[in-house]
Structure formats: C-alpha cells, structure tokens
TIGU-576033 format. One record per residue: residue number from 1; residue in three letters; x, y, z of N, C-alpha, C in turn. Coordinates in steps of 0.1 Angstrom, whole numbers, plus 5000, padded with zeros to 4 digits. Each point is the difference from the previous one (the first is absolute). Example, Ala and Ser with C-alpha at 12.3 -4.5 7.8 and 13.67 -1.06 7.14 Angstrom:
2
     i    aa   n.east   n.north   n.up   ca.east   ca.north   ca.up   c.east   c.north   c.up
     1   Ala     5132      4943   5078      4991       5012    5000     5009      5012   5000
     2   Ser     4996      5011   4993      5009       5011    5000     4992      5011   5008
END
This chain:
264
     i    aa   n.east   n.north   n.up   ca.east   ca.north   ca.up   c.east   c.north   c.up
     1   Unk     8983      6992   4757      4989       4997    5008     4987      5000   4992
     2   Unk     4991      4990   5001      4988       4999    4992     4991      5012   5003
     3   Unk     4993      5004   4990      4990       5012    5002     4991      4997   5011
     4   Unk     4998      5010   5009      4990       4999    5011     5004      4990   5010
     5   Unk     5013      4996   5001      5004       4990    5009     4999      5005   5015
     6   Unk     5000      5013   5002      4999       5005    5014     4985      5002   5004
     7   Unk     4991      4997   4992      4986       5002    5004     4995      4989   5009
     8   Unk     4991      5002   5009      4996       4990    5010     4993      4988   4994
     9   Unk     4994      5002   4988      4993       4989    4993     5003      5001   4985
    10   Unk     4999      4989   4993      5003       5001    4985     4990      5009   4994
    11   Unk     5004      5010   4992      4992       5009    4993     4989      4993   4991
    12   Unk     5005      4991   4992      4991       4994    4991     4988      4993   5007
    13   Unk     5003      4994   5011      4990       4993    5008     4989      5010   5005
    14   Unk     5005      5011   5005      4991       5010    5005     4991      5006   4989
    15   Unk     5007      5003   4989      4992       5005    4988     4989      4990   4996
    16   Unk     5003      4987   5000      4991       4990    4996     4988      5000   5010
    17   Unk     5003      5001   5013      4989       5000    5010     4991      5012   4998
    18   Unk     5006      5012   4998      4992       5012    4999     4992      5000   4987
    19   Unk     5006      4995   4989      4993       5000    4987     4988      4990   5001
    20   Unk     5002      4989   5007      4989       4990    5002     4989      5006   5008
    21   Unk     5003      5010   5009      4990       5006    5008     4993      5012   4992
    22   Unk     5004      5003   4988      4994       5010    4992     5007      5014   5001
    23   Unk     5012      5001   5006      5007       5013    5000     5005      5003   4987
    24   Unk     4995      5011   4994      5004       5005    4987     5014      5003   4999
    25   Unk     5006      5007   5010      5014       5004    5000     5008      4991   5009
    26   Unk     4999      4987   4997      5006       4990    5009     5015      5002   5002
    27   Unk     5007      5003   4989      5015       5001    5000     5004      5012   5009
    28   Unk     4993      5012   4998      5004       5011    5008     4996      4998   5015
    29   Unk     4989      4994   5002      4995       4998    5014     5010      4990   5007
    30   Unk     5004      4989   4993      5009       4991    5006     5013      5006   5004
    31   Unk     5006      5008   4991      5012       5007    5004     4999      5009   5012
    32   Unk     4988      5007   5000      4998       5009    5012     4998      4992   5013
    33   Unk     4993      4989   4999      4998       4992    5012     5014      4995   5005
    34   Unk     5008      4994   4990      5012       4994    5004     5011      5010   5004
    35   Unk     4999      5012   4996      5009       5011    5004     4996      5005   5014
    36   Unk     4988      4998   5004      4995       5005    5013     5002      4990   5011
    37   Unk     4997      4987   4997      5001       4990    5010     5014      4998   5005
    38   Unk     5001      4997   5013      5014       4998    5006     5004      4985   5001
    39   Unk     4990      4991   4999      5003       4986    5002     4991      4992   4990
    40   Unk     5004      4988   4997      4991       4991    4991     4986      4999   5006
    41   Unk     4999      4999   5013      4987       4998    5006     4992      5012   4999
    42   Unk     5006      5012   5001      4992       5012    4998     4996      5002   4986
    43   Unk     5009      4996   4991      4996       5001    4985     4989      4991   4997
    44   Unk     5000      4987   5005      4990       4991    4997     4986      5005   5006
    45   Unk     5001      5006   5012      4987       5005    5005     4995      5011   4992
    46   Unk     5009      5009   4995      4995       5011    4992     4994      4995   4987
    47   Unk     5006      4990   4994      4995       4995    4987     4986      4994   5003
    48   Unk     4999      4993   5011      4987       4993    5003     4989      5011   5002
    49   Unk     5003      5011   5007      4991       5010    5002     4996      5007   4988
    50   Unk     5010      5003   4991      4997       5006    4987     4991      4991   4991
    51   Unk     5003      4988   5000      4993       4990    4992     4985      4999   5005
    52   Unk     4998      5002   5013      4987       5000    5005     4992      5012   4998
    53   Unk     5006      5010   4993      4993       5012    4996     5002      5013   5008
    54   Unk     5009      4999   5010      5004       5012    5008     5007      5010   4991
    55   Unk     4997      5013   5001      5007       5010    4992     5015      4999   5001
    56   Unk     5007      5002   4990      5015       4998    5000     5006      5010   5011
    57   Unk     4994      5012   5001      5005       5010    5009     4999      4995   5014
    58   Unk     4989      4994   5003      4997       4994    5014     5010      4988   5002
    59   Unk     5003      4993   4990      5009       4989    5001     5014      5004   5004
    60   Unk     5006      5010   4993      5013       5005    5002     5001      5011   5011
    61   Unk     4988      5006   5003      5000       5009    5011     5002      5015   4996
    62   Unk     5001      5003   4987      5002       5013    4996     4995      5002   4986
    63   Unk     4998      5013   4996      4995       5004    4987     5009      5011   4995
    64   Unk     5004      4999   4987      5007       5011    4994     4991      5011   4996
    65   Unk     5004      5013   5004      4992       5011    4998     5009      5013   4999
    66   Unk     5001      5006   4988      5008       5012    4998     5014      4997   5004
    67   Unk     5006      4989   4997      5013       4997    5003     5003      4996   5015
    68   Unk     4989      4999   5008      5002       4996    5014     4995      4986   5003
    69   Unk     5005      4994   5010      4994       4988    5005     4990      5003   5011
    70   Unk     4987      4998   4998      4990       5003    5010     4996      4987   5006
    71   Unk     5001      5000   5014      4996       4988    5007     4984      4998   4999
    72   Unk     4996      4988   4997      4986       4996    4999     4998      4987   5007
    73   Unk     4988      4997   5003      4998       4987    5007     4985      4995   4998
    74   Unk     4997      4989   5005      4986       4995    4999     4990      5010   5005
    75   Unk     4989      5001   4992      4989       5009    5004     5003      5014   4997
    76   Unk     5010      5003   4993      5004       5014    4996     4999      5002   4985
    77   Unk     4994      5011   4996      4999       5004    4986     5014      5001   4994
    78   Unk     5002      4994   4989      5013       5001    4993     5000      5012   4991
    79   Unk     5010      5009   5001      5000       5012    4992     5002      4996   4985
    80   Unk     4992      5006   4991      5000       4997    4986     5011      5009   4993
    81   Unk     5006      4995   4990      5010       5007    4993     4994      5012   4993
    82   Unk     4987      4999   4996      4993       5011    4993     4999      5012   5009
    83   Unk     5000      4998   5013      4998       5011    5010     5013      5008   5001
    84   Unk     5011      4996   4994      5012       5008    4999     4997      5013   4993
    85   Unk     4990      4999   4990      4997       5012    4993     4994      5011   5009
    86   Unk     4992      4996   5010      4994       5009    5009     5011      5007   5008
    87   Unk     5010      4992   5005      5011       5006    5007     5008      5010   4992
    88   Unk     5002      4996   4987      5007       5009    4991     4993      5013   4999
    89   Unk     4987      5000   4998      4992       5012    4999     5001      5009   5013
    90   Unk     4999      4993   5011      5001       5007    5013     5014      5006   5002
    91   Unk     5011      4993   4996      5013       5005    5001     5002      5014   4994
    92   Unk     4993      5002   4989      5001       5013    4993     4992      5011   5006
    93   Unk     4993      4997   5011      4992       5010    5007     5005      5003   5014
    94   Unk     5011      4994   5004      5005       5002    5013     5007      5014   5002
    95   Unk     4996      5007   5011      5007       5012    5003     5012      4996   5009
    96   Unk     5009      5010   5003      5011       4997    5009     4994      4995   5014
    97   Unk     5007      4991   5006      4996       4994    5013     4985      4997   5001
    98   Unk     4996      4991   4992      4985       4998    4999     4995      4992   5012
    99   Unk     4987      5002   5002      4992       4992    5009     4992      4990   4992
   100   Unk     5003      4987   5001      4994       4990    4992     4991      4990   5008
   101   Unk     4989      4997   4995      4991       4990    5007     4997      4989   4989
   102   Unk     5002      4988   5005      4996       4988    4992     4988      4993   5006
   103   Unk     4988      5003   4995      4988       4995    5005     4996      4987   4994
   104   Unk     4994      4991   5007      4998       4986    4995     5013      4994   4996
   105   Unk     5010      5001   5009      5014       4999    4996     5004      4985   4997
   106   Unk     4993      4990   5005      5005       4987    4998     5014      4998   5006
   107   Unk     5009      4996   4991      5014       4998    5004     5007      5013   5003
   108   Unk     4994      5012   4996      5007       5013    5001     5009      5003   4988
   109   Unk     4999      4992   4990      5009       5001    4988     5000      5014   4994
   110   Unk     4988      5006   4998      4999       5012    4993     5007      5012   5007
   111   Unk     4997      5001   5013      5006       5011    5008     5015      4998   5000
   112   Unk     5005      4988   5003      5014       4998    5001     5007      5003   4987
   113   Unk     4994      4995   4989      5006       5003    4987     5000      5015   4996
   114   Unk     4990      5007   5005      4999       5014    4996     5011      5008   5008
   115   Unk     5003      4997   5012      5009       5008    5008     5015      4995   4998
   116   Unk     5001      4989   4994      5014       4994    4998     5009      5010   4994
   117   Unk     5011      5003   5006      5010       5009    4994     4998      5014   5005
   118   Unk     4989      5003   5007      4998       5014    5005     5008      5002   5012
   119   Unk     5005      5012   5002      5007       5003    5013     4991      5004   5011
   120   Unk     4989      5006   4997      4991       5005    5011     4985      4997   4995
   121   Unk     4993      4994   5009      4986       4997    4998     4993      4996   5013
   122   Unk     4987      5000   4999      4992       4994    5011     4990      4990   4993
   123   Unk     5001      4987   5004      4993       4990    4994     4991      4993   5010
   124   Unk     4987      4998   4997      4991       4993    5008     4993      4990   4990
   125   Unk     4997      4988   5006      4993       4990    4992     4989      4994   5009
   126   Unk     4989      4996   4994      4988       4995    5009     4993      4990   4992
   127   Unk     4995      4990   5008      4991       4989    4994     4991      4995   5011
   128   Unk     4989      4994   4996      4990       4995    5009     5003      4985   5004
   129   Unk     5009      4994   4992      5003       4985    5002     5012      4999   5009
   130   Unk     4998      4993   5011      5012       4998    5009     5012      4993   4993
   131   Unk     4997      4991   4992      5011       4993    4993     5008      5010   4991
   132   Unk     4992      5009   4993      5007       5010    4992     5008      5010   5009
   133   Unk     4994      5003   5011      5007       5010    5009     5014      4994   5005
   134   Unk     4999      4987   5003      5012       4993    5005     5011      5000   4989
   135   Unk     4995      4997   4988      5009       4999    4988     5006      5014   4997
   136   Unk     4991      5010   5000      5004       5013    4996     5011      5006   5010
   137   Unk     4999      4996   5012      5010       5005    5010     5014      4994   4996
   138   Unk     5000      4989   4994      5013       4994    4996     5006      5008   4989
   139   Unk     4992      5007   4992      5005       5008    4989     5001      5015   5003
   140   Unk     4990      5005   5007      4999       5014    5002     5009      5006   5011
   141   Unk     5000      4993   5011      5008       5004    5011     5015      5001   4997
   142   Unk     5006      4990   4994      5014       5002    4996     5002      5011   4990
   143   Unk     4990      5004   4992      5001       5011    4991     4998      5014   5006
   144   Unk     4997      5000   5013      4999       5012    5007     4986      5005   5002
   145   Unk     4990      4991   4998      4986       5004    5001     4993      4994   5012
   146   Unk     4987      5003   5001      4991       4994    5011     4988      4993   4993
   147   Unk     4996      4990   5007      4988       4992    4995     4989      5000   5011
   148   Unk     4988      5002   4995      4988       5001    5008     4989      4990   4996
   149   Unk     4993      4995   5010      4989       4990    4997     4987      5007   5002
   150   Unk     4991      4998   4990      4987       5006    5001     4993      5001   4987
   151   Unk     4988      5006   5000      4991       5001    4988     5003      5013   4994
   152   Unk     5007      5000   4988      5003       5012    4993     5006      5011   5008
   153   Unk     4994      5012   5000      5005       5012    5006     4999      4999   5016
   154   Unk     4992      4991   5005      4999       4998    5014     5013      4995   5006
   155   Unk     5008      4994   4992      5013       4995    5005     5010      5010   5002
   156   Unk     4999      5012   4993      5011       5009    4999     5000      5010   5013
   157   Unk     5012      5004   5003      5001       5010    5011     4993      5013   4996
   158   Unk     4993      5006   5010      4993       5012    4997     5008      5012   4995
   159   Unk     5013      5000   5004      5008       5011    4996     5005      5000   4985
   160   Unk     4995      4990   4993      5003       4999    4986     4989      5008   4992
   161   Unk     4989      5004   5006      4990       5007    4993     5005      5013   4994
   162   Unk     4997      5001   4987      5005       5012    4992     5014      5001   4997
   163   Unk     5008      4989   5003      5014       5000    4997     5005      4991   4990
   164   Unk     4992      4991   4995      5005       4989    4991     5002      5005   4986
   165   Unk     5012      4999   4995      5004       5005    4987     4996      4989   4989
   166   Unk     5002      4987   5003      4996       4990    4990     4994      4989   5008
   167   Unk     4987      4997   4996      4992       4989    5006     4999      4989   4990
   168   Unk     5006      4989   5002      4999       4988    4991     4989      4991   5006
   169   Unk     4991      4996   4992      4988       4992    5004     4998      4989   4990
   170   Unk     5007      4989   5002      4998       4989    4992     4988      4991   5004
   171   Unk     4988      5007   4999      4988       4994    5006     4996      4988   4991
   172   Unk     4992      4991   5006      4994       4989    4991     4990      5006   4990
   173   Unk     5001      4995   4988      4991       5006    4990     4994      4989   4991
   174   Unk     5000      4987   5004      4994       4990    4992     4985      4999   5004
   175   Unk     4991      5001   4991      4986       4998    5004     4997      4987   5006
   176   Unk     4991      4999   5010      4998       4988    5007     4997      4988   4991
   177   Unk     4992      5003   4990      4996       4989    4991     5011      4995   4991
   178   Unk     5012      5007   5000      5011       4995    4992     5012      4995   5008
   179   Unk     4998      5000   5013      5011       4994    5008     5003      4986   4997
   180   Unk     4989      4992   4997      5001       4986    4996     5008      4998   4987
   181   Unk     5002      5010   4992      5007       4999    4988     5015      5003   5001
   182   Unk     5004      5004   5012      5014       5003    5002     5008      4987   5000
   183   Unk     5013      5000   4998      5008       4988    5000     4999      4993   5014
   184   Unk     5001      4987   5000      4998       4993    5012     5010      5004   5011
   185   Unk     5012      5003   4996      5010       5005    5010     4994      5011   5008
   186   Unk     4994      5010   4994      4995       5012    5007     4988      4996   5008
   187   Unk     4990      4993   4994      4988       4996    5007     5003      4992   5013
   188   Unk     5009      4991   4999      5002       4991    5011     5010      5005   5011
   189   Unk     5009      5009   4996      5011       5003    5009     5002      5014   5003
   190   Unk     4992      5009   4994      5000       5014    5004     4987      5004   5007
   191   Unk     5000      5009   5009      4988       5004    5008     4989      5006   4991
   192   Unk     4988      4995   5002      4989       5005    4992     4998      5015   5001
   193   Unk     5003      5006   5012      4999       5014    5002     5009      5008   4992
   194   Unk     5011      4994   4995      5010       5007    4991     4996      4998   4985
   195   Unk     4989      4993   4997      4997       4997    4986     4986      5006   4997
   196   Unk     4990      4997   5009      4986       5003    4997     4997      5015   5003
   197   Unk     4996      5007   4989      4997       5014    5001     4985      5003   5000
   198   Unk     4992      4990   5003      4985       5002    5000     4994      4998   4986
   199   Unk     4987      5004   5000      4992       4997    4988     5006      5005   4987
   200   Unk     5005      5012   5000      5006       5005    4987     5015      5001   5002
   201   Unk     5006      4996   5011      5014       5000    5003     5005      5013   5006
   202   Unk     4991      5010   5002      5005       5013    5005     4995      5004   5014
   203   Unk     4995      4990   5007      4995       5004    5014     5010      5006   5009
   204   Unk     5012      4993   5000      5011       5005    5009     5005      5013   4994
   205   Unk     5001      5001   4987      5006       5012    4994     4991      5012   5003
   206   Unk     4987      4999   5000      4992       5011    5003     5002      5005   5015
   207   Unk     5002      4991   5009      5003       5004    5013     5014      5008   5001
   208   Unk     5009      4995   4992      5013       5007    5000     4999      5014   4994
   209   Unk     4993      5001   4989      4999       5013    4993     4992      5010   5009
   210   Unk     4991      4995   5007      4992       5009    5009     5008      5005   5012
   211   Unk     5009      4991   5005      5008       5004    5011     5013      5007   4997
   212   Unk     5006      4998   4988      5013       5004    4997     5002      5015   5001
   213   Unk     4991      5009   4996      5002       5014    5001     5004      5005   5014
   214   Unk     4994      4994   5010      5003       5004    5013     5014      4997   5005
   215   Unk     5007      4991   4993      5013       4995    5004     5011      5006   4991
   216   Unk     4997      5003   4987      5010       5005    4991     5004      5014   5004
   217   Unk     5012      5003   4997      5005       5014    5001     4995      5008   4988
   218   Unk     4999      5013   5001      4996       5008    4987     5010      4996   4989
   219   Unk     4994      4996   4989      5009       4996    4989     5004      4985   5001
   220   Unk     4996      4993   5010      5003       4986    5002     4993      4991   4990
   221   Unk     5005      4988   4999      4994       4991    4989     4996      4986   5006
   222   Unk     4989      4995   4995      4995       4987    5002     5002      4992   4988
   223   Unk     5006      4988   5001      5002       4992    4988     4995      4986   5002
   224   Unk     4993      4994   4990      4994       4987    5002     4999      4994   4986
   225   Unk     5000      4986   5000      4998       4993    4987     4985      4997   4999
   226   Unk     4996      4998   4988      4986       4996    4997     4999      4992   4987
   227   Unk     4989      4993   4998      4998       4994    4987     4996      5009   4990
   228   Unk     5003      4998   4987      4997       5009    4989     4985      5002   4999
   229   Unk     4992      4990   5003      4986       5002    4999     4994      5008   5012
   230   Unk     5008      5002   5010      4996       5008    5012     5004      5014   5000
   231   Unk     5007      5004   4990      5006       5014    5000     4990      5011   5002
   232   Unk     4989      5000   4992      4990       5010    5001     4995      5001   5014
   233   Unk     4996      4989   5006      4994       5000    5014     5011      5004   5010
   234   Unk     5012      4996   4998      5011       5004    5009     5002      5015   4999
   235   Unk     5001      5006   4988      5001       5014    4999     4989      5008   5007
   236   Unk     4988      4994   4999      4989       5007    5006     5001      5000   5016
   237   Unk     5006      4988   5005      5002       4999    5014     5011      5011   5005
   238   Unk     5010      5001   4992      5010       5010    5003     4994      5014   5000
   239   Unk     4992      5003   4990      4995       5014    4999     4990      5002   5011
   240   Unk     4992      4990   5004      4991       5002    5012     5008      5003   5013
   241   Unk     5012      4995   5000      5008       5002    5012     5007      5014   5000
   242   Unk     4998      5007   4989      5005       5014    4999     5015      5001   4995
   243   Unk     5004      4989   4994      5014       4999    4994     4999      5002   4985
   244   Unk     5011      5005   4995      5002       5001    4985     5006      4988   4995
   245   Unk     4994      4993   4990      5005       4987    4996     5007      5000   4986
   246   Unk     5009      4991   4999      5006       4997    4987     5003      4985   4999
   247   Unk     5001      4996   4987      5002       4985    4998     5013      4998   4993
   248   Unk     5007      4990   5004      5013       4995    4994     4999      4986   4996
   249   Unk     5004      4996   4989      4999       4986    4995     5014      4995   4996
   250   Unk     5002      4987   5002      5012       4993    4995     4996      4988   4993
   251   Unk     5001      5000   4986      4996       4988    4992     5010      4989   5003
   252   Unk     5013      5004   5003      5010       4989    5002     4996      4992   5013
   253   Unk     4995      5006   5010      4997       4993    5012     4985      4997   5002
   254   Unk     4992      5005   4990      4985       4998    5001     4995      5006   5013
   255   Unk     5005      5012   5003      4996       5007    5012     4993      5013   4998
   256   Unk     4990      5003   5008      4994       5013    4999     5000      5006   5014
   257   Unk     5005      5012   5001      5002       5007    5013     4993      5014   4999
   258   Unk     4992      5002   5011      4994       5013    5001     5006      5008   5011
   259   Unk     5003      5013   4997      5006       5009    5010     4989      5011   5003
   260   Unk     4998      5001   5013      4991       5010    5005     5008      5010   5008
   261   Unk     4999      5013   4997      5008       5010    5006     4991      5010   5008
   262   Unk     5004      5003   5012      4993       5010    5008     5004      5014   4995
   263   Unk     4991      5008   4997      5003       5014    4995     5008      5007   5011
   264   Unk     5009      5009   4995      5008       5008    5009     4991      5011   5006
END
C-alpha cells in the first residue's frame, strides 16, 4: 500500500498548500490535520482555514498540553507549551486531596493537567469570557471539576475562601503597547482580554495578588507566569499582597514562574 494511502487528501499536496501560506512546520501540521479530519471535505476545509491564518489548534479543535488533548475553539486562548512549567511547579506543591483553582482559565488546561492522575481533589476554574467558559466546561467537567463565569474572584463560590491549596492564575501579562507585536494568530484569533495586561502588563496580576490571600489556605500557593522584565514589579505585587514570593525559571521553555505562598 502506498505511504499515506489512507489519508483523506494527499500529504504532499497539503504540505505544499501550508508551506505556501507560510506555515513553518508544514509537514507536521499537514500530518496532524490529515490524522484529525474524517473526510476529504473536512480535511480540505481545515487546510483552507489554516492557510487563512487560523491557529492550528483552533483548526483541529484541540491542543496538546502535558500529554493531554485539551479542547479549544475559536475565541479561546490556546494553552502554551511553556506553561507546562507552571503546572510542573504546582504539582510539587500539592497536598493530599488538594483544593485547586484555575483563575483566568481559558480552556481549563492548567487545572485539568494539574489534577490528572489524582484520586481525590476539588477543582474549580473561572473565566470572564463566555466562550472560554463554554470551552472550559468541555475539559474541566469530565475531569471532575466545576467551571464558573465572572471577573476573577467574583466568579468563585464563597465557600472556597481560605481553603484553596493551589491557585493557578495564568493572567494576561503583555503590556498594551506590545500586543501589536504578538504573532498574527494570537492578535486576530484569541481574545484581547486574555492577552492585554495593561500599561506595564501587570494590571490583572495586581488584582489577583491583592485578593489571593483571602482565598488561599494557610500555606497555600499562588502561581503565575510573567515576563522576565516584569519580575521585580511582580514580586513587589506579591509582597504587597502579604505573600512570600519565590521565582522559578526554565531556560528550556523560556518560562518564568512566580510562586506566592500564604504564611502558615
């Protein structure tokens, strides 16, 4: 049987179309699209959407994250592979039967990945974007969690106050003046509220660090990503919130994560 004979469209043809559209990893993307599409018509539509600039994850309907397939869709922030480092750091801080909150959850990827494999946990995810909430429910509810819609802590059930062991907050941290420098895929197809962090990129973060101590359990942890240039200001925000801060970096993933811990 010829190679790729079972694919819905010829691989070489799809690679050529994607390469002509400027896709750097055309071969890998072509194989992913063709392995996901169920019919030639669906494959052709996927190729057309990708060539038009739609993020690959939106085209195929899912993103790979910590070995999981996370459902994503139009208007939803695509989880970045570098953010796996944040989840790895959080995994090392989990107590038995943890209470986990994924704030600004987008697809819910962080919370779902963090509790994957645990026997007992309480998971909550929240976002202000209705499209993100709908998408997160596709991922979080099957994993045993709950999803809430609203602005940061306002979305959470009141009975979580003082009980959260790990608070994941993948807040937007791109300065407003630099949003225009992001890849076109992000600018055009992901919600601005998930990207724009205000003048210095830390507006949302400051609100989170101010509110986090009232929600964290004694010894509980807040984890978030930030840009390397923002570390000093982010640490200051954590300290002003009354949390003890530490910094973790991954050169491999180009990721910087700050952990704020509520004193016992």
